[in-house]
C-alpha positions in Angstrom: 45.1 35.9 7.3 43.1 38.7 9.4 44.1 42.3 10.0 42.9 45.5 9.8 43.9 49.0 10.5 43.2 52.6 9.3 45.2 55.0 7.9 44.0 58.3 7.7 40.8 58.1 5.5 41.9 54.6 3.8 41.1 51.3 5.6 43.1 48.6 5.1 41.7 45.2 5.9 43.5 41.6 5.1 41.6 38.2 4.6 41.8 35.1 2.7 45.0 36.5 1.2 43.4 39.5 -0.4 43.7 43.0 1.3 41.2 45.3 0.9 41.9 49.2 0.5 38.8 51.4 1.0 38.6 55.0 0.8 36.5 56.0 3.6 34.8 59.4 3.2 31.4 58.6 2.3 30.1 62.1 3.1 32.2 63.4 0.2 31.4 60.7 -1.9 35.0 59.5 -1.2 36.8 62.4 -2.4 40.6 62.0 -2.8 43.3 65.0 -1.6 46.8 64.5 -0.6 46.0 62.8 2.5 44.2 60.1 0.5 46.9 59.8 -2.2 49.5 59.3 0.3 47.5 56.3 2.3 47.1 54.6 -0.8 50.1 54.6 -2.0 51.5 53.5 1.4 49.1 50.7 2.0 49.7 49.7 -1.6 53.1 49.2 -0.7 52.4 47.7 2.8 50.0 44.7 0.8 53.0 44.4 -1.6 55.3 43.8 1.1 53.1 41.1 2.9 53.9 37.5 1.8 50.5 36.6 3.0 48.9 38.9 0.6 48.1 37.5 -3.0 45.9 40.5 -4.3 44.6 43.4 -3.4 40.9 45.3 -3.6 40.4 48.8 -3.9 36.5 50.1 -3.2 35.0 53.1 -1.5 32.6 53.1 1.3 28.9 54.2 1.5 28.0 53.2 -2.1 30.5 55.3 -4.1 34.0 54.3 -5.3 35.2 57.8 -5.8 34.2 61.3 -6.5 37.8 62.2 -8.0 39.5 65.5 -6.7 38.1 67.1 -3.1 36.1 70.3 -4.5 35.6 71.8 -1.2 39.5 72.2 -0.5 40.0 72.6 -4.4 40.1 76.6 -4.1 42.7 76.5 -1.7 44.9 74.1 -3.7 44.5 76.1 -6.8 45.4 79.3 -5.4 49.1 77.7 -4.6 51.9 79.0 -6.9 51.9 77.3 -10.3 55.3 75.3 -9.3 54.0 74.5 -6.1 50.8 73.0 -7.7 52.8 71.2 -10.2 55.3 69.5 -7.6 52.1 68.7 -5.2 50.2 67.0 -8.2 53.0 64.9 -9.0 53.8 63.7 -5.8 50.1 62.8 -5.3 50.2 60.9 -8.7 53.1 58.4 -7.9 50.4 56.2 -6.4 49.3 55.4 -10.2 52.9 54.4 -10.8 52.9 52.2 -7.5 49.8 50.7 -8.4 51.2 49.8 -12.0 54.5 48.2 -10.5 52.8 46.4 -7.9 53.4 42.6 -8.9 50.3 41.6 -7.2 47.1 41.9 -8.7 44.8 44.9 -8.2 40.7 44.6 -8.4 38.8 47.9 -8.5 35.3 47.0 -7.2 33.4 50.1 -8.6 29.8 51.3 -6.9 28.3 54.7 -7.4 30.6 57.4 -8.7 33.9 56.7 -10.3 34.9 60.4 -11.9 37.9 62.5 -12.3 40.6 61.3 -10.7 38.6 58.7 -8.9 38.2 57.3 -12.4 41.9 57.4 -13.1 42.7 55.5 -9.7 40.3 52.8 -11.2 42.1 52.9 -14.4 45.5 52.4 -12.4 43.7 49.0 -11.0 44.5 45.7 -13.1 40.9 44.5 -13.5 37.9 46.7 -12.7 34.2 45.4 -11.7 31.6 47.7 -11.7 28.0 47.8 -10.6 25.5 48.1 -14.0 24.3 51.5 -12.5 28.1 52.8 -11.6 28.6 56.5 -13.1 32.1 56.7 -14.7 33.4 59.8 -16.0 36.7 61.9 -17.3 34.5 64.8 -16.1 37.5 67.3 -15.8 36.4 69.7 -18.5 32.9 70.3 -16.2 34.9 72.5 -13.9 37.6 73.9 -16.6 40.3 71.3 -15.8 42.2 69.1 -17.9 42.9 65.5 -17.1 45.5 64.7 -14.4 46.9 61.2 -12.3 47.7 59.4 -15.6 43.9 59.6 -17.2 45.3 60.6 -20.6 47.7 57.6 -20.9 45.4 55.3 -19.1 42.1 56.1 -20.6 43.6 55.6 -24.2 44.8 52.5 -23.3 41.7 51.3 -21.9 39.0 52.5 -24.7 41.5 53.7 -27.4 42.6 56.9 -28.6 39.4 58.0 -30.5 36.9 57.1 -27.7 39.3 58.6 -25.0 39.1 61.7 -26.8 35.3 61.9 -26.9 35.0 60.9 -23.0 37.5 63.4 -22.3 36.2 66.1 -24.6 32.5 65.7 -24.0 33.2 64.8 -20.0 30.0 62.6 -20.8 28.9 59.8 -17.6 28.4 56.7 -18.6 26.9 53.7 -16.6 28.4 50.4 -15.6 26.9 48.4 -18.5 28.1 51.0 -21.1 31.4 50.9 -19.6 31.9 47.6 -20.2 30.8 47.6 -23.7 33.2 50.2 -24.5 36.1 48.4 -22.3 36.4 51.1 -19.7 35.6 48.2 -17.1 36.5 44.3 -17.2 33.2 42.9 -15.8 29.9 44.2 -14.6 27.7 42.8 -12.2 23.8 43.8 -10.7 24.2 46.3 -8.0 23.4 44.0 -5.1 26.2 41.8 -6.4 29.1 43.8 -7.3 30.7 43.8 -3.9 30.2 40.0 -3.3 31.1 39.3 -7.1 34.4 41.4 -7.1 35.7 39.9 -3.8 35.3 36.4 -5.0 36.9 37.5 -8.1 39.9 39.0 -6.0 40.2 35.4 -4.1 40.3 33.6 -7.3 43.2 35.7 -8.3 45.1 35.3 -4.9 44.6 31.2 -5.3 46.3 31.8 -8.7 50.3 30.8 -9.4 51.9 34.1 -8.0 55.3 34.0 -9.9 53.0 34.0 -13.2 50.7 36.5 -12.1 53.6 38.9 -11.8 54.7 38.0 -15.0 51.5 38.2 -16.5 51.0 41.6 -15.3 54.2 43.2 -16.3 54.5 41.7 -19.6 50.9 43.1 -20.5 52.0 46.5 -19.4 55.1 46.3 -21.0 53.5 45.1 -24.3 51.8 48.7 -24.4 55.5 50.3 -25.1 57.4 47.4 -26.8 57.4 45.8 -30.8 56.4 42.4 -31.1 59.7 41.1 -31.8 60.9 42.3 -28.3 57.8 40.8 -26.6 58.4 37.6 -28.2 62.0 37.4 -26.5 60.3 38.9 -23.2 57.7 35.8 -23.2 60.4 33.5 -23.8 62.4 34.6 -20.8 59.1 34.9 -18.5 58.3 31.6 -19.6 61.5 30.0 -19.0 61.1 31.4 -15.4 58.0 30.0 -14.7 58.9 26.7 -16.2 61.6 26.6 -13.2 59.2 27.2 -10.5 57.4 24.7 -8.0 54.2 26.1 -8.7 54.5 24.4 -12.4 55.1 20.9 -10.8 52.1 21.5 -8.3 49.7 22.5 -11.4 50.8 19.4 -13.4 50.4 17.1 -10.4 47.0 18.8 -9.7 45.9 18.2 -13.2 46.5 14.7 -13.1 44.9 14.1 -9.8 42.2 16.1 -11.0 42.3 18.6 -7.8 42.5 22.3 -7.3 46.1 23.4 -7.3 47.8 24.7 -4.5 50.3 27.4 -5.7 52.7 29.0 -3.2 54.9 31.1 -5.4 57.6 29.4 -5.5 
């Protein structure tokens, strides 16, 4: 699969069963405004609907993931009536729900800055791979704002409520190495390797069993809000579904034949 297109300031490219969404505003460190949030939502839905896509990558152009909200246009948005501003924020934030609901895994490749709402976007992805010198932070307090785009929910589940409170209250920026140590990112790489390692990881996910991948992602999200007994029942149901898939038979054959399985999502 090879395809590429532009939707406003977010680029979409499909290759090797991986759809890459690149925020392309390097002059403003890939700051995010309403147009970018809409584009990310639309392109994620496009990737979900494409049967050739098995995994997604979200990244930024020019050496940064995203510096968060677009501060140049912020005064105009802050001047909106309270009810209009609230509605705008809620509409833009639907992309977080879209990312979480996708059955396909999303990998964030983080170089440079991932701060404010840019960090919220990264946290909405299933896996985060960061350069060791990346800069991550919930920096809303630096300009007198509180968190948005799901940060309070996502951050507390990534690093725990105590550490989330610390990061939000202090507005501290941590590097990629520290971010991995506290669970803010999944993996850390040398800066010169993070892009290649991140895409290689996404391709490995794309080679995995799609039915099981979707159920695993959904199960982990569900487990955050459910009791153990309910999750035991859910897992039994999900495992029974996987057991009837062609992918399981292919996996067993490949294991016996000592080869890599070719999962087809059926």
